[in-house]
N, C-alpha and C positions, 0 to 999 in steps of 0.2 A: 643975556636974555634967553637965547637958544638954549643955553644949558640948563637954565631953570625950567624952561617949558619941558623940557626931555625928563627932567626928575620928576615932575608932578605928573607927567603921562605915565612914567613907570610906576609909581606908587597907585595910581588908580587902577592900573592893569592888575597889580598884585591883590588889591584888596577886592576887585571883582572876581579873581579866581578863588580866593578863600572862600567867599561867599557862596559861590557856585559848588565848592566841595563840600561845605556844611550841609547845604541843602540837599545833596543827593544821598548822603550817608544817613541823615536824620530820618529817612523813610516816613515822612509825615503822612497821618491819616487823610483820607480823601476828605475834601471839604475844607481843608485849611488847617488852621491852627490845632495840633494834638494836644497840647496842654501839658507836654512833657518838657523834662528839663532840656534846654538848648544844649545840643551836642551829644543826646543819649544815643547809643548804638544798639538797636533790638536786636536780642539774641533769644533762644528758648529759656523761659523760666525754668529755674532750677531751685531747689531747697538750699539757700545759702543766706537769707535774710536781705538781699539785694533785688531791686526791681530790674531783673534781667531784660524784660521786654518792653521796657519803656512805657508803661501803661500807667504809671503813677501807683501801681499796687506791688506789695511784696509777696512772694512766694504763693501767689493766689491759685486757686484750684488744685493745689498740691496736697491739702491736709488728708490724712487717713485717720481711722479709728484704731487706737491702740489699747490693749488689755494689760493689765498689771499682772505680772508674773512673779509673785512674792517667793515661792517655793523653787523657782528657777528649773521647772521641768519641761518648758517650751511652750506650755499652754497657760493662756490667761484667764483671770477671773472676769466673767461675763458682765458682772455687775460694777467693775472698777475700770471705767474706760477714760481716754483723754484724746483729744483731737490734735494732730501735729502732722507736719509733713516728714518727720523723721521720728523714728522711736525714742521716747526718753529712756533713760535706764530703768532696767526690771520692767521692761513692757515688751509684748509681742504682738503679732498680728491676728492670733487666734484666741478668742473667747469661748473655750469648750471646756475649760477645767472645772470639775464639780467639787473640788477641794483643793483651794490655792495654799492650804498650809502644809500639805503634804506632798513631796515629790513623787511618792510612790502611787498617786491617785491622779489618773489622767486618762484621755481616751487612749487605747491600744496597749495600755498598761496589763500586765498578767494579774489575772484573778487568783486571789489565793484564800484559803479557808478560814476567814475571820469575821464573818458576818458584815462585811463591807463591800461597798460597789467600787472596786478599784479603777475598772475601765469606763466609768461614767456612761454605763448603758442603762442605768435604771433597773438593775438586776443585781441581786446579792448572791455570791457564791456560786454563779451559774457556769455550768460546762465541768465541774468538779465531780469526782466520783462521791457518790452518796451512799453511805452505810446505814443500817438501821440498828440502832441501840435499844437497850431495855430499862425501864426505871427499876432502881434498886433502893427502895425506901429503907430496908433493914440493914443496908452495908455489908451484906455477906458474900458480896460478888457473883450473886445469881439474880437474874432480872426476871421481872414479871413479863410474860410474854401477851398479856393484856394491855400493856402500857408501852408501845413503842415509840421511839423518837428517832427520826431520820436527821441525818446532818453528815458533812463531809469530815467531821472530827467528833470525838467522843465528848458529848456533853458532860457536865458534872452530875454526879449522881447516877450515872447510868453504867450497864456493862453489856457486853455481847454474849454473855453466858446464859443460856436457859435450861431448866425453866424453874422459878421459885415458886413452889406451890403455896408457900405462907410468906409473903413480903413483909410481914410486920414481926417474924421472929427470926432472927439471925442464926440461931442453932438449928433450923431447919429450912431446907430448900427443895429437895426432891420429893415428889408425892410418896404417900405410902402404900398405894395400892392402883391397880389398874382402874378400878372403880372411880377413884379420886381425880385421876387424869381424865377420864371420860366425862366426868361431871363437871370439870373445868373447861371442857370444849378442846381439850388438846390431843385428841386421839387422831392418828394419823392412819388408822386400820390396824388389822392384825400385824404383830410384829414384836421386836425386842424394844423395850424402854427401860431407861434406868429409873430405879425405885429406891427408896430408902424405908425398908420396912421396919417394924418396931422390934422385930425378934433377931432379924438376919442383916440389919443395916444397908449400907448402900451396895447394889449391886445390879446386873442386867436381868430383866425378867422377860418372859414372853406374856404377852397380853391379848387375849381373844376379845376383839372389840367389836364382834359382828353377832356371834351366836346368842339368841335370845335378847337382843339389846346390848350385848357386849358389857365389858368393864371385869372380865374374869382374869384373875391372877394366877398363872400356873405356878404353884408353890412345891410341886413334885413332878419331876420328869425324868425318870430312870429307865436305862437301857442296859440290862444285865450282861450285853456281850462285853461292855467295858466297865460298868459300875458296880461297886461292892454291893452285895445284899445287905439291906438293913436288919436291925434287930437280930433274932436268932434265925432268920431263913437261911437256908443252906445252898451254896453255889453247886449248879450240877450242869455238867457238859452233855447234852442230849446227842452230841455229835452234828446234828443239823441245826442245832441253837443252843445258846446258854440261858440258863432260867435259874431261879431261886426256888427251892422246894422244900418239903417238909425232910426228904431224905434220911431214912432209917431212924424215923423218930419214935418208933414204936405204936402201940395201938392207942387210937384215940388222940394221939398227940396233937398239941396246937403249936405252931410257931406264929410269934408275935413280932410285928415291927411297928414303932410308933412314928410316924411320917409327921415332919414337922411343917406348920403353916406359917412359919416365920412371924407370928403375931400379927397377921393380917386379919382385921375384922372381918368376919362373914357370917351370913345366915344361909347361904347357898353353897352346895359342893356339887362338881360334876368330876367324872372320872373315866378313864378308858384304859384298857390293858390288853395285851396279847398273851395268851396263856395256853397251856398243853396239858393233856390228860394222860395219866399213866394208870393201866389196868383196869380195874372192874369198879369204878367210881359209882356211887350209889345215890346221888343227888339228895333229896329228902327222905329216901327210902331205908329199908332194912333196919328199921326200929332205931332212930337216932333219938338223943336227947332233945327236948322242947324247950330248953333253957339257952338263953342268949349267951351265957357265961360258959357252955359246955359246947361239945362237938355235935351241933345240931344238923348236920350234914356233910356232905364232902364237897366244901365250898371255900371260897376266899371272901371272908366276912369283913365288911367295912363298918366301923363304929366310932362313936365320940363319946366322951364324958365317962364320969363316974358317978353313979351307976351307969352301965354301958346304955346307950341310945342307938338302935340299929339305923344305919344310912342306906346301905346297898349290899346284896349278896351275889357274887357269881357261883353258879352251881353247875356241877359237872355229872352229866347223866350216864347212865350204864351202856346203853345201846341206842341204835338210831331208829328202832322200831319193836316191834312185838309186844307182849303183855308183861310188865315187871313194875313193881313199885318203885325200883330204882331208876328208872327211866326218867325223863325230865316230865314234870307235871302236865305239859301241853300234849304229850303222848301217853298219858294215863298212869305216871309216876304218881308218888305220894305228893300230897299238897303241903306246901310250906308252913312252918309254924307262924301263929298269929302275929308275932311282932315283925316277921319278914313282910306279910302282907304281898303287895303286888311289885315291890322293891327289889326285883331280881331279874337276872337273865340266867336261863339255863341252855347249855348245848354239851354236845358230846363229840369227841374226836373218833370214836369207833364208828366205822361206815357199817358195821353188821348188825342187823336185827335179830340175830340168833345167838352168835357167840361173842366171846371177847377174848383179848390175849393179854398177857402181863407183859406189855411193851408200852414205850413212850410213843403215842400217836402223834403223827408229824402235821397234822392239821391244826393250825393255830385258831384258837376260840376267842371269841367276843371282841377282836380286832376292830372291826368295823363299827362298834357300838359304843356310845358314850351314855353314861347314866348321868341324870340331874335330879337332885334332891332339895327341896326347901326344908331346911332344919326347924323354922319358926321361931328361932331365938337368934341373936347374934352373939358369936363367940370368938375367941382367938387360939384356941388350944389344939394340940396335936389330933391326927385322925389315925386310929387304931386299925390295922390291917392285919388279920389274922389267916393263916393257912390251916385248915382244919379238915380232919380225916377220922371217918369213924371207925377204921380199921389200920392195920400196920401198913407202912409203905411197902412192903413187899407184895402186897395186893392191891393197893391204890395209893395214888398221889396226884398232886396238881403243880405244874411249874409256872411261875411268872415271868414272862421274857420282857416285856416292857409294862411301865406303869405311869400313869399320868393323873394329877389330881389338880383342879382348878377351884378357886374360892371367890366369892363375891358377897 
């Protein structure tokens, strides 16, 4: 009987101890029954598909938004999301990819010149070097400066070579004159320009873009210190300068040079020269001829076409003063023939008003002055320039050191 009682007491105590242990570890919610499985041990909830905190919910409050990353660049598609406590395959936690089909496109990517937004900042090709190209409609490799196209790479149908004066004709690209350049609005002021003239082809020319509205093409630019004398003009070394002259040409002889205008269409001429006087030149005096075809004075005569049309005459006077019909008309010398009119300049290198010498006077004449004449008609031919003396070169001569012609 005593042994039986002791056994019952032992079993009761063990049962009580087990019950107390379960109650302590279960950490029941205040107020009584927790509703959780009997024996649940509460720990921090983690993403494992188990009710770790014994609240009857699985992985609660652990879900996050994940974004599909199809191209695997680490940036997800903001329109393709899923809620989960761990990322599914091919998903990331950033939804900032603007093209989830191309791994080269995402925030922070290098921008390249392809008219796409690689770095997802809503700008295209930003930060890249931009060049200017020009439309080349006729495909001759020369662009129209009036049709620029900016880009980081060369667009199709463009070129970086300027300037096509006719972008509809592949056989022609450079303008044919300074006047044409000016009319297109391509002048950058006086200076050198590449032209393709009708008579001389492609070359570099000086353009006067300012005088009297500009557009002057300088077709003749001669300096006889280095250039050969044109036509039958004769090279002569004066000691202080080199010129082209008549040089022992005989009485009344005329030396002629045809100066090429390179086919540049023009109706106006401008000219300038530096010249010297030898001996007793007679201007329009001493009974010269009155025909444009003959020795009508001691002059440099500029004419065009056949029959000759007078353009301008440089006249060499006898002395600086006194009374003599061989002086310049302005100081009492003989008047010019009618075909010359007022289109002339007269100067003398002789400083004396009483005597003259048979020497080359070292005072350059006409160098500061330009003539300008309206021809009245458009032409493209040569300009005839003649050295004319009424007497032998032992008595009188004229030397040309430099000579320039411009046409428009």
